[in-house]
N, C-alpha and C positions, 0 to 999 in steps of 0.2 A: 506493499499500498503505501503511496505516494505521500509524505510527511512535508507539508508545508512550512517554511522558516520561519513565517508569522502568524499570529493568530487570528482565530476567526471573528467578526464583527459580532459583537452582542449588546444588548442592551442594558447594560451597566454603566457603558457611556452615555451619561445624559446629555451629553453635547450633539450625539449622532444620531442617524436617521432612525436605526433600529429600535431607539427608545421611545420616539414620536410614533412608532408603528405599534409597540405593544399597549400605550398609553394612550392613543386617540384611534389610528387606523382600524386596528383590529377590533375595538368595540364597536364602532361603527358599522363593521360589515356584519358583525354578530348580530346588532341590532335590527340593520335591514332583513335579514334572512327570516327573525322573530315577526318581523313586522308582515311580512311576506306569509309565513306562514298562518300567521293571525287571520289576514282575509280569506284564505285558503281555508282554514276552519269555519270563519263565518259564513261562506258560502254551505261549506258542507253542512253546518247547523240548519241553516233555512231548508235546503233538502230535505235531510232527513224528517224536520219537519212539517213539511208543507207538499211536498212531492206526492205526485198518485200514481209512481211506479209500485211494482211489484214489493213485498214488503223483505225479501232478498234482499235487493237491491240497497232497499234503505237501510236495513241494518249492517251492511258492506261500508254504506256513506258512514252510519256512525262509528263503525269499529274505524275507518281511517282516521275521523274525528279523533278518536282516542289517543290513536298513534300519534297524530299531529299535535295534540297537547303535550303529551308525552316528551317529543323531540323540544319542544319548547324550551321544558323544564329543563332537558339536558344542555343546551343551547346557554341557556341563564346562567346554571351553575358553571360552565365552563368561562362566562363572561364574568364572574364572581370570583373564581378562584385566579383567575387572570392578572384584575385589577389589583389583588391581595398577594400576588407572587407566589401563590401555591404549587406544590410539587404537581408535575405534567403527570397523569395518569396513565397506564399502559393502555395500548389500543384493546378490544377484545377480540376475541375469534371470531370475526365476521366471514368467513370464509371467501374475504376476498385477498390481494396480494399483499406483501410487506409488512404483514403485522410482526411477525420476528425481528425483521429488520431494523423495524423504528422503536421495538421495544427492547431490544438488545441493547443499540443506542443509547435510549435513555436510563437503561442500568447503568452502564457505562461512565455516563455524565454523571447519575447518581455517587459513583466512586469519589468525584470530585466535588461533589455538592454543587453541581450546574445542571440539575434537571428541573429547575423551575423556570416559570416564564419570562422572569428578566435576566438571568442567569445563564439560559440554555444559547448556545450558537444561533444566531436570529435566522439562519438559513436553515438549520436542522427545526427549528420552532415553527416556522411559518409552514413546512412542509408537512408538520406533524399537524400542525392547527387543521390544512384542509384535509388530511386523510383521516383525523380524529371525525370530523364534520360527516365526510361519507359514511364513516361507522355506523353514525345516528340514525341514518336513512337506509343504510343496506341491510342492518337487521330488522326491519317492519316488512310486513305484507304488503302495504297499498303503497310506500311512500319509496319502494324500492329503487326505482327507474326517476326518481325526482331530482331534478337539478334546480336548486334554492336561487340559481343566478340566473336560470332562463329568461325570467320575462324581464330583468334588467339588462341582459344581454339583446334581446329583441327590440328592446324600447330605444337602447341607443340607436342601431343599425338603423331601426324605421327612420329615425331624425337626419340620416345621412345621404339622403337624395340628391341634394342639388351635383354633391361632389360627385357620387355614383354617377348621375348623368353626364357629368363635364367629361370622366374618365373615358364613360361608353363612347361618347361624342368624338373623343380623341382616337379613341380605339378603331372608330370606324374611318376616319379622316386619315389612318394610317393605312389601312387596307386598301385603299384606292390607289397608293402610291408605291404598294409594296413593291414592284419591281424594280423603281427609281433606286429606293432605298438599298435595296441588296446590292445593286451595283459598285457600290460605295463603301467598303468595309467602317470608314470612318463615319459614316451615318448611323451604322450601328453603335457606334462607342458611343456616340451622344447618346441615344435611344434608351442603352444601357446604363449610364451614369442618369439619366434622368429616371428610370424606373426605381434605381435604388435609391432616388432622394425620396421617389412616391413611397416607398416600403420603410425607408427610414423614418419617415413623421407620418405614416399611416396611421396612429392613432390620434392623429389631431387634424380635424376635419376642418377647423379654421383654420390651417394653411393652405398659402396657395400651391395645389398640386398639377402640374404638369399641364401648366396652360397654354403653351406652345408646342406642339409636338407633330405638326404637319412636317412636309419635308420642305418646302418653302420657308419655314420658318426655322429651318436648321441654324442659316447664318446668324439669325436675330439669337439662337442659343449661344452662338458660339462668342457675338459680337455685343451686341446692346443687352442682351440678356446675362451675360456677365456679370453684367451690377448685380442682378439677384441672386445670381450664383454666388458672388463674393459675399455678399448680407448672409447668406445662409451658410458659407463658408465659414463663418467668423464664428460660428455654433458648433461646428465638428473640429472637437477636439485632437482625434485623429482621422484621416480619410486617406484610406487602402482601396479607392476606387481603382488606380492603373493596375495595382497588381493583380487585383480580381478579375478584369477584364483580360489581361493577359491569360489568367489562368484558364480563363473559358474560352476562348480563340485557341486552346491547344487542343479541344474535342469537337469529335465529327460525332453528329449522332450519339451523346452522349446522356448522363442522366443526373439531374440537378436533384437534391434535397433540401425540404423545404423543414426543419424543425418550429414549429409553431408557436405564435404567442397568443394574441387576441385574434378572438372571433370577430363577425361583425364586418366594418368598413376596413379594420386592417386584414383580415383574411382576404377581404374583396379585395384590397389593391396586391396581396401575395397572388392570387388566382389571375388577376391582370399581368401581373409581373411573367407568371409561369406561361400563360397564352403567348405572349410576346415572344418569349425563349422559345416555344416550340413552333411558334407561326414565323417569325420573322427570321430566325437565325438557322444555320447549320449545322450549329454547334449542339443543339438538344433536342431528343427524339421522346424523353419521359422524364416525368416530375414526379418524386413522389414525399407525399405531406405525410408529417408524423405527428398527430393530434395528442392528446391527452386522453386517458380511459376514465376519470374520476372529474367531477366539475373542481376545478383548479385555482386558487388564484382570481377568484371571480368571474374574470372574463375571459380565460384559455378555452383553445378550439377542443371540443371534444367531438366522437365520431356523428352524433346528433348534428352538433350545430354546423359541421361540416357539409353535410347533407342538405340541411336546411337553407344555408346562405345560397344556395345555386337555385334552390326552389323559391326563396322568396324574390330573390330579383328576377325571376320569371314572372311575378305577379304583379301586375300594374297598381292593385290595391294596396298592395303593403308597403311601400315607401311615401312617407307623409313630403308630399312633393307635387307641384302641378306642372311637369313636362310639355313641351310643345309634341305634339305627332312624331316630329323627326326624330328629337331625344328618345322617346318612345320606343320608336324602331330600333334606334342604336344600342340601346341597353337590351332589347329584345334579339337582336344579332348576336351581342356577345354572351346575353344568357343561353342562347343555343349552342354556343360555339362550344364555351366552358362544359357543358352537357354532355357534348360529342366527345371532348376529352376524357370526360370520364367514362362515358359509354367503351369507348374503345380503347379504354386501357392507357391512353397515352398520362393522364393523370390520374393515379392510383393514390390511398391512403395506406400506410404499413400497415393496418387491419381492415377488415373488412368494412363497406360501407356502412354496411346495417348494424356493424357491432354494436350490443347495447351499453351504458353505462356500466363502468366495472370490467367488463368484457369475460371475464372468467377466462375458460381454457380457449377463448377464438381470438382474443385481444393482446396474447403475450407479449408481441412485436412493441408493444406501446409502454408496457410495464415499466419499463426503464424512467420513463419521464417524471413519473409520479413518486419515485425516491427522494429520500436525502442526499444523494449520494452525488458530490462533484463529480464532472465529467470525465476528470483526468484518471477515474478508476472505472470507467466504462467497461476497457477492457475484460477487467476482473469479473465486475458483477453481473456482464451481460456481453459475453463476448460473441454472441451471434448476432446481435444486434453492429457491436464494433466493426464486426467483418463485414456485416452487409454495406457498411456506411463505406467502407476502403473501396467499393467497389463504386462510387459517385465521382461524378467530375468535378463536383462543388456540393459542399453543405452550407445552407444556408440557416444562420440558427438566427433567430427573430427576438428581442425584447431584453425587458432588462433581465428578469428573471435566468434567461437562458445565459447571459453573459455573467450572472453571479455564480452560476453553475460552471460554467466554464473555467471561471477563476478562482472557486472554490470558494468565493465572498469572504475571502484573506485580505487582510490590512496591507497589503502590499503597497510599496513606496509607489506612487505613481508612475515614475518612470522606468518602474519593470519591466522588461521586453516582454510584450506578449504573449511570447511562445514560450518563457520561463515559467510565466502565470498559467498556462495552461497545461504546465507539467509532461505526465506522460502521453497525454494524448496529442500532444506538438508532433505533428507529422504525420500523425495516421491518415489523415485526408486532407483535401483541399478543404479551408473551411475559412467562411467568410460570416461574422458578426454584425448585424445592424442592430443596435441599441441607440435608445433614447436614454440620458443619464436619469435615473428613478433611486439610484440606491448608491452608498459612497465608495464602492470599489470602482476604480479606473486603473487602467494600468496601460505601457505601450505608449507613455505620452513625455511631449519633451518638458525638461524641467523649468525652463523659463517661459514657457506657454503657459504652465500650470499657473506660477507666481503671477502672470499679470491675469488671468481669468479670477484667480480667486480676489485679487484685489477690484476687477469690474464685477463679480458677482460671488459673493461667499458660498452660496448656495448651488452653486453649477453641479456638483455631483447629484443632487437628487431633485431640482425642481421640473426635471424635462425638459428644459430649455436646450440643453445643448444634447451632443451626440456624438457617437464614436462609429466608425465604418472601420472594423479590423478585421484583417487577414492575414491567415499561417499556412504556406503552402506543404504540398506533402513532401515527406523525406525523400 
């Protein structure tokens, strides 16, 4: 096992973001789940009292109501214990993966009195929280497949209509000039960089994304639009776009993997990037998407989320927007192409498309992503996954949590080389991390640039305004 030379981040440091997470963010998340369950239970209660359905169905609803009340009590108990820094309880044997992994680590932490909510390593505690929450639902009869964040994910996605229609129109315009774009590889490079920018800032729908992407606007992107690029560049603390592009160009009909982050609009941008790779470049013939098997960190993509995203954009009534007929046609065209990619196998998930939450035996290919294990130990904990990713032309890790796991959420000096922070994972496969900064860990940075940025914005590590595009080559 790789042992880093620095300690992990933990909430004992009151000046760190991890402390604020335990004190503020997690209680808010737990409260939102309780509120949603109260609404669900209220509807169940009304149904059991007033529905004219058969008594058997009403009895089932009443049974589900009692289970819902019990889950609320359990979550409220966790919230109470968290606020008072109680010892974290072992995860019950619920029939789903990783119980022993989490509990054995909890026992190890107990040996050094680091098994409470404020003393455990932040990365472990946060993963434990979502796995513990999952256990509450999976042990029930009626809530087993319930995603407590499902309503929230759909609501946010529904409000992203304007950006979705704009990107769909961009892809339509791109299609009309496909042959001219392919005639000049430098044009492909420009689009590749814009696609990376879209995916990098994909969870911020108020940013300007891909506003000039037709062939006639390439010159503007390279000249006038450089002002916009420069403005965004000031917030990218590390930029390995050139190295990532050089890597992609070495493949022919290759495979790209996306280790996914957020569902909704961010997943939509990932799908658009993937569509561009297989439709407009000779470098990629297949894209594999890696979801989470359980509701994870509120908004991460699960198999049902992946399937529902393509279904949702195919439904004109889903998005809260008023498109023109042309915009709706453009989105229909894009949605149909994405659906065709899935049906033909050009797009696939690492697990079956209809994989249920939890997965059981059918989803073991995605089990690793919901462990607390840093990715540098991937070859030890899931050698099958590690060997599979070694077949990829490029593995794109999306978002902040994947970055924390790539670097172990360790207190590395910010100028530590990225490959050093990756530990034994470095060199296993071509790796691109796209991450907006929402946690303290950051590596591969210039020491002087760090100093200047901290003078400009002391919260640059955690406020989501700054970003890292980090690439590591295959050995």
